N, C-alpha and C positions, 0 to 999 in steps of 0.2 A: 504494500500500500504506500503510494507516494505521499510524502509529507506535504501538507498544505498549510495555509494560513487561516486562522480562526479568529472571528470577532464575536465577543460575548457582550450582548446588550442587556443591561440590567444586572448590576453586580450585587445581588443579594445572597442569602445563605445558599440557596439551591444552585444557582448559576455559578456562584463563586466556588462552591465545593466541586462542581463538575469541572470548572476550569482548572482548579488545582490538581484534580485527579488526572486529567488529560495532560497537564504539564509534567507531572511526575512520571507518567508512562512514556513521555517523549513522543506523543502522538502527532504533534504539529511542529512545523518549522518555527512559527511564532503565534502567540496568543495575545490578542489585543482586547482591551476592554473599553466600554463606553457606558456612562451612567449620568443622569442629569444631576446627581449628587456628586460634586467634585471630591468630597471627602472619601466617598466610597472608592473612587478611582485611585486616590492617593494611598488609601489603606491596601488596596489590591496590589499596587506596585511595591509598596514598602514591605509587604508580607510575602512577596515573590509568588503571588497567585497568578499574575499575568506578566507579560514582557513589556507591554507598551499600552498607551491609551490614545484615543482620538477625541477631539473636542466637538465634533459635529458629524452628523450622518449625511454626507453629501456624495454626489456621484464620484467625485475625485477621491474621497477617503475610502469609499467602498470597493474601489477597483482591485485592491490587493487580496481580498478575502474570498476563499473558496467555500468556506462554511461560516454560517452565522447562527449563533444560539441566542434565542430570545428568552431571557429570564425575567419577563415582565408579566404583570397581571393580565388576565384574559382581555379585558377591555382595552388595555394599551396595545396588546398584540394585534387586535383587530384593526387598530389605527395604523400601526407600524407596517403591517404587511403590504398594503397598496403603496405606501410611501417608499418603502425599500425597493419594491419591485420596479417602480418607475425610475429608480436611480441606478439599478444594476444592469450592466450591459455585457455580462459574461456568465457562463454556467456557474450557478451557485446553489448550494443546498442550504435551505433555511430550516431550522429545527427549534421547536419551542418546548417549554417545560411546564406549561399550564395544567391546572387540575381539571379543566373542562375542555373537551376536544371537539364536540360537534360544531359549535359556532365558529371555531377557529378553522377547522377543515373546510367548512362551507365557504368561509371568506377566502381561504387559500385557493380553492377550486375556481372561485369567481375571478380572483386575481390572475391565476395562471391561464385561464381561458382567454384572457386578453392577449392577442397575438404579440403585442409589444412586450409582454412579460413572460414569454414562453421559454426564456433562458433560465428560469428558476424552478427548482423542485422544492416541495415542502413536505416535511414529516412532522406530524404531531408527536410529541414525546411527553411522558409523565412518569418520573421515577416514583415508585411506591415506597417512598421514605419521607421523613419529615421531622420537624422539630418545632416546638413553640418559640424557640429562639429566632431572632431576626438579624439580618445584616451580614455584611462581609466579614465582620470581626469574629463571627461564630462558624466559619467554614470548617468542614471536616473532610479530611482526605479519604476516609474510609466510609463515608456516608452511603455510598452505593454498593459497597462490597456485599456480594451474595444476595442482592436484593433485585426484585423484578423491575424492569424498566419498560413500560408499555410504549409501543410505537404504533401510530395510526397514520399510514402514508396516504398521500393524495394521488400520486402517480401521474407524472408529466410524461406524455408520450414521446417528447423529444429526448428524454433520458431513456437508456436501455432498461428493459423490464427489471424491476427490483434492484437496480444498481444502487440507488440512493439508500434504500433500506439496508442493503447488505453492507454498505460503507459505514453507516451509523451503527449497525449491529456489531461490526468488527471493532469499532471504537469502544463500544460498551463492554464487549468481552475483554478488551485490554485492561479495563479498569475493574474487572471482576464482577461486573453486573450481568444480569440475565435479561436480554431483550425478549419481549413478548409482543408479537404483532397481532392486532385486532382492529375491528372497525371503531370509528369514533362513537357510534351509537352504543355498541356493547361496552366500551370503556366508560361512558358517562353513566350508564345504568349500574354497572358494578361498583364504580367508585363512589357513587351517591350513597350506597349502602356501607361500604368499607371505610369511607373517610368523611363524607359530607354530613351524613346523619349523625355519626358520633360527635362531630364538632357542634352541631346544632343542639343536641341533647346536653352536651357539657355546658354550653352557654346558658341554656334554659335552666339547668340545675343550679348554676351559680346565681343567676339573677332572681330565680324564684325563692330559693332558700335564704339567700343573704338579706333579702328585704323583709323577712319575717322578724318581728321584734324579739321573739324567743330564741332566735338562732345565735348560738355562741361559737364563733369561729375557732376558739381555742379547743373545742371538743372534736373538731373535724379530724378524722383519722385516715387510714390508708385507702379505704374504699372511695371516700369523697375526693381525696387527693388524686388517686389514679384515674378516676372517672372524669375529672374536670381539668386535668393538666392542659389539654389542648385549647381550652378556653382562653389561655394566656396568649395565643397566637395573634398575629396582626389582624385587627378588626376590618381594616380597609380591604385587605386581600380576601378575607373570608366573606365579606358582603358581596364582593365581586363574584366569587365562586357560587354563592347561593343564588345570585341573580341569574347567572348564565346556565345553571343546572337545576332550576327550580322545579321543572316538571318531574324529573326523575326523583328529586328529593321528596316531593309531595306524594308520589306514588309509593315510595318505600315507607314514608311516615304513616300513611293510611294503613298499610299492612301491619306495621309494628303496633300502631295504636289499637288495631283490631285485636291483636293477641293480648295486649295489656288489658283491654276491656274484658276480654274473655276470662282471663285469670282472676281479675278482681271481682267479676260477677259471681264467681263461684263462692265467694265469701259473703256475698250480699243477699243470697237467697235464704228464705226461711224454710230450709229443707229438714227432713227428719234426720235423726242421728245416723242412720245407715246411709242415707244419701250424702250427708256431709262427709262421712268416712270415705265413700267412693270418690268424692270430689278431691279430698285431700290426697288420696292415692294417685289420682290423675295429675295433680299439681306436682307431687313428688317426682313422678315419672318425667314430667315436663322439665323440672329443674335438673334432674339427673341427666337427661339428654343434653341439656345445655352444658352441664359440667363436663361430661365425657367428651363432647365435641370440642370444647375450649381446651381441655387437656391435650387432645390430639394435635391441636394447633400450636402448642407451646414451642415445638422445635422450629416453627416458622419464624418466631420472633427472636 
């Protein structure tokens, strides 16, 4: 694989960690960063996460890059794609890290279908890792190690079949990540359950319980701590995620709510003692199923 030049736009935790991992495996000739926050660019240089920076995204500054990683929120990515495509005049693979894929892939297809932008290919990416910490100062070189990295390709016919996906996959393998290719629709449905709903529930738990006068934060133990950790994450980023994947989130929420209602209803009926015993056995089986399933997942984490 020939060495190329990489531009990373948006130097936060995720993109910064990926840049550092790619730098340490010597995957690129040069890694350059751009961020509207000048301090982030300085930190990235000073901590040897990137090799260089640029101060603007112009046709002139973009000419040297064969790969571009977008470490920006989904809404910003939707704005950046047409702007970048209009300035790029050579074959370039653009790759994003956002937590919602369908609107981004739709926009990328729209941009690529324009004959003037046919020299770019786009691959949606989403590493199945994360942290409530924010910013370039918290980058982790092993963040992606042995973790799934979902890819949702667009497919530009000007590029040979699967070439872009294969190139990105090779890079991910070099940093010991596991590329998984799927459609944007499947991604958004799955991730709504695995990531978005848990974050929503964590935020609801914190806001609901902490506003009750009888709530004493000093009594909060491991269960509350573990369940609500992700509520500390960037609220602007997560509002953007909820906005762009709201349909899938609502669908999963209705299913989860239905199961919660069903369990609670078992305790609200005025049943006979024998019927209550049957219901208790059913709920014990329900909880046992959850316990056994979660224990089997332990090695995944």
